[in-house]
N, C-alpha and C positions, 0 to 999 in steps of 0.2 A: 704250825707255829709261825708267827710273824715277828717283825722287829719294829714296826711302826715307822718305817721309812717308805714314804709313798712313791710309787712308780709313776703314776699318772692320774689325771682326773678323767672320769667317765661322765657321760650324760645319760640320764634316764630318758628313753625315747618311747617307751610303751609300758603300760601298767594294766595287768589283767587279773581280775579276781577269779579264783577257782575254789569254790566252797569257802572255807575260812582262811585259805592260803592266798597269798598275792604273788604273782609272777612279775618280775621287773626285767625289762629288756634294757640293757646298757650298751651304749656305743662308746668304744675307747680305742686308743692306739694299740693296746695289747690284746684286744678281743680275739683277733685271728690267731694269736699264739696260745690261746687257752685250749683246754680239752674238756669234754663232758666228764663229770665226776670230780673235777678239780676244785679244791677249796680256795676261795679268793676272798680277801678282806675288802668289804665295801663300807666305807665310813667306819671301819673298825668292827664290822659285823662279819663273821665268818659265814659265807654263803656258798652253796655248791652250785657249780655250773651245770645246768640241766639241758641246755640247747645252745647251738652255735649257728650264726647266720651272718654272712658277709659284714665284717667289722662290728658285729654285735654279739652279745652273749646274754643268755637268760638265766636268772637265778630265782629260786622260790623261797619265800619266807613263810613259816608256819605262825600260828596265832601267838604262841609263847614269845617268839622273836619279835613279832610286831608289837606286843604289849611292853616289852622290855627296852625297846630302842626308839629311835626317831623315824622309823620307816613309814609310819602313818602320815608323816608330813612330806614325804617325797611326792613329787608331781612331775609331769612331763617337763623336761628342761632342767630339773635339779642336777647340780654338779656333785659328783661322788668321788671321794678319795679311794684309789684302788692300789692294792698291794698283793702280789702273789706270795704263796708260802715260801719261807726261807729255804734255800738249798743247803744241804749238809756241808757243802764246800764254800758257802758264802760267808761274808763278814757279818758280825753281829754289831751293826752300827747303831741301833736304837736300844731297846730293852725287850725282855720277853713279853710278847703280846700274843694272847691266845685267840683273839677274835671273839671272845665270849663277853659281850657287853654286860656290865653289872647294873647300870642305871643310866638315866639321862640327867643333864644339868641345863640350866638356863643361863645364857649370857646376860649379865646385868650391866656390863660396862665394856666399852672398847675404846682405847685411847691410842692415838698415833703419837709416838714419842719421836725423839730426834734420831731416826735411823732404825727404829723397831716399833713393834706394836705390843700393847699390853691388853690382855683380856681378863676380865673378872667373871667367874662363874659361880652359880649358887646351886648346891645340891638340894634335892627335895626331901631327902631322908636323913637317917642318922648314921650313915656310913662314913661321915667325914673323918673319924679317927684313922681311916685307912690312907689318908692323904697327909704327907709330911713335907715340910719346907725343904726344898732342894732334892726331893725324891722324884721318882718317875711316875708319870700318868699317861694314859692313852686317851686322846680326845679325837673323835671321828677318825680313828685309825692312825693318828699321828703320835709318835713317841715324843713326849715333851717333859721338861723339868718344871716342877712346881716352884714358883717364886716365893709366895707367902700363903699362909693359911690363917683364916679368921673364922672360927666356928665352922659353919657349913658353906663358907665362901672361900675361894682360893683363886690365885692369879697365876698366869703364865705369861711369858714374853716370847715374841716371835722375831726371828731375823727376817730380812726382806725376802730371802730365797724361799723360806717356808711359806710366807704370806702369799707370794706370787704363784707357787707351784702346788698349792693345796686349795681346798675349798674354804679355808679360813678367810679369804678375801670376801666371801659372801656372808660370813657370820657377823651378825650385828646384835644390838640389844634385843632381847627376847627370843633370839634363835635358840632352838633346842639341839643339844649335841649329845653324842654317845660317849659314855665314860666307861673305861676299863681300868680298875685299880691295879696297882702293881701286884703280881701274883705272889711275890715273896712276902709282901705286907699282909696279904690275905691269909697265907698259911701261918704266919706268926700270930696274927690276931686270933685265928681259930685255935691254935695251940694254947694260947694264954687264956682265952675265954671258955675253953671246954673243960677246964680243970675244976 
């Protein structure tokens, strides 16, 4: 389990196809602290460390994960938000994030405001009832608060710290991001709609 508070940015330094799987080698400031079999969030995707090598770690994505996320757009040099799993003794600074990406969304607008940034995203499916104004959402692994919702479009606002210390600074119009809806909302929606 994660909280959506990013520890650092990593960089994709190698990509290797292995059957229908893809192995990504990531260089980051915490790679040397990881261990094989550890679950780590990469842009909100829970991936298992399968190999370690001098300031780098390797994770493997299967076809289902590739289909559900923005992994197919990763290339050498892509910047990735990284968070290790929450410690039982840690603070819960964000919200409950599982690392199980529900879908992707497209950035349709990015605006620099007076001291912050506004992003507007559009979902490609009908899951927008899972987003509520002032509720939690996870975008590329970052725990954020929804500002407004308009059908399948929603907006978020970033403080300068989040902008500078995550890969949001690289997200522009038409960028595809990973979305994880709030787990509490998903359970409530399931309970209501399964009757």
